[in-house]
C-alpha positions as CSV (number, residue, x, y, z in Angstrom):
1,M,-15.7,7.8,-14.6
2,K,-13.9,4.6,-13.6
3,E,-15.9,1.6,-12.3
4,S,-14.1,1.9,-8.9
5,D,-15.3,5.5,-8.5
6,M,-19.0,4.5,-8.7
7,Y,-18.8,2.7,-5.4
8,M,-18.5,4.2,-2.0
9,A,-15.0,3.9,-0.7
10,I,-14.4,1.8,2.4
11,N,-11.2,2.5,4.2
12,I,-9.1,-0.2,5.8
13,L,-6.3,0.2,8.2
14,V,-2.9,-1.2,7.0
15,E,0.3,-1.5,8.9
16,V,3.2,-0.4,6.8
17,Y,6.8,-1.2,7.7
18,V,9.3,1.3,6.1
19,K,12.6,-0.5,5.6
20,E,14.5,2.8,5.0
21,L,13.4,4.1,8.5
22,N,13.1,0.7,10.2
23,R,9.8,1.9,11.5
24,T,6.1,0.9,11.2
25,Y,3.2,3.3,10.4
26,D,-0.6,2.9,10.4
27,V,-2.3,4.2,7.3
28,F,-6.0,4.1,6.2
29,V,-6.4,3.3,2.5
30,P,-9.5,3.2,0.4
31,T,-10.5,-0.3,-0.9
32,N,-11.7,1.1,-4.3
33,K,-8.3,2.4,-5.4
34,T,-5.7,0.4,-7.3
35,I,-2.6,-0.9,-5.6
36,H,-0.6,1.7,-7.7
37,E,-2.8,4.5,-6.4
38,I,-2.6,3.2,-2.8
39,S,1.2,3.0,-2.9
40,N,1.2,6.7,-3.6
41,I,-1.3,7.4,-0.8
42,I,0.9,5.4,1.6
43,S,4.1,7.2,0.5
44,K,2.5,10.6,1.0
45,S,1.0,9.6,4.4
46,I,4.3,8.2,5.7
47,S,6.1,11.4,4.6
48,N,3.6,13.4,6.6
49,Q,3.7,11.1,9.6
50,S,7.5,11.1,9.7
51,N,7.6,14.9,9.4
52,G,9.4,14.6,6.1
53,I,12.1,12.2,7.2
54,Y,10.7,9.8,4.6
55,K,10.7,11.6,1.3
56,E,7.5,11.0,-0.7
57,T,8.4,9.3,-4.0
58,K,6.7,7.6,-7.0
59,N,9.6,5.0,-7.2
60,H,8.6,2.6,-4.4
61,V,7.3,-0.9,-4.1
62,I,4.9,-2.3,-1.6
63,Y,4.5,-5.9,-0.8
64,D,2.8,-8.1,1.7
65,K,5.1,-8.4,4.8
66,E,4.9,-12.2,4.5
67,N,6.8,-11.7,1.2
68,R,3.9,-12.3,-1.1
69,N,4.4,-9.6,-3.7
70,I,1.5,-7.6,-4.8
71,E,2.3,-7.8,-8.5
72,D,-0.8,-6.5,-10.4
73,T,-0.8,-2.8,-9.5
74,N,-4.0,-2.3,-11.5
75,L,-6.1,-4.4,-9.2
76,T,-8.0,-2.8,-6.2
77,I,-7.7,-4.0,-2.6
78,E,-11.3,-5.2,-3.0
79,R,-10.4,-7.4,-6.0
80,L,-7.4,-8.8,-4.1
81,S,-9.6,-9.5,-1.0
82,L,-7.1,-7.8,1.3
83,L,-8.4,-7.2,4.8
84,N,-8.2,-4.7,7.6
85,G,-5.0,-5.1,9.5
86,L,-2.9,-6.0,6.4
87,K,0.8,-5.7,7.0
88,L,2.8,-4.3,4.2
89,T,6.4,-3.3,3.6
90,L,7.4,-0.2,1.7
91,V,10.7,-0.2,-0.1
């Protein structure tokens, strides 16, 4: 069991801008998952919310909308101290 699985997940709401669709989506993500895992959750959620217009993929990058790259995909949102209302961009 991973350390992050031992704690109760708290979900935060993030706003995700999808450049490909020029559209913004709201997605709840757990704070105890890594950025890598969260990017997959976001991709799947946006594919569902867009009725398949956005194709779920494993080859995407998410970054802070203020152009601060989230580089270490092994860190959790908790460790990065990211907050509710975070604005991300999915490319």
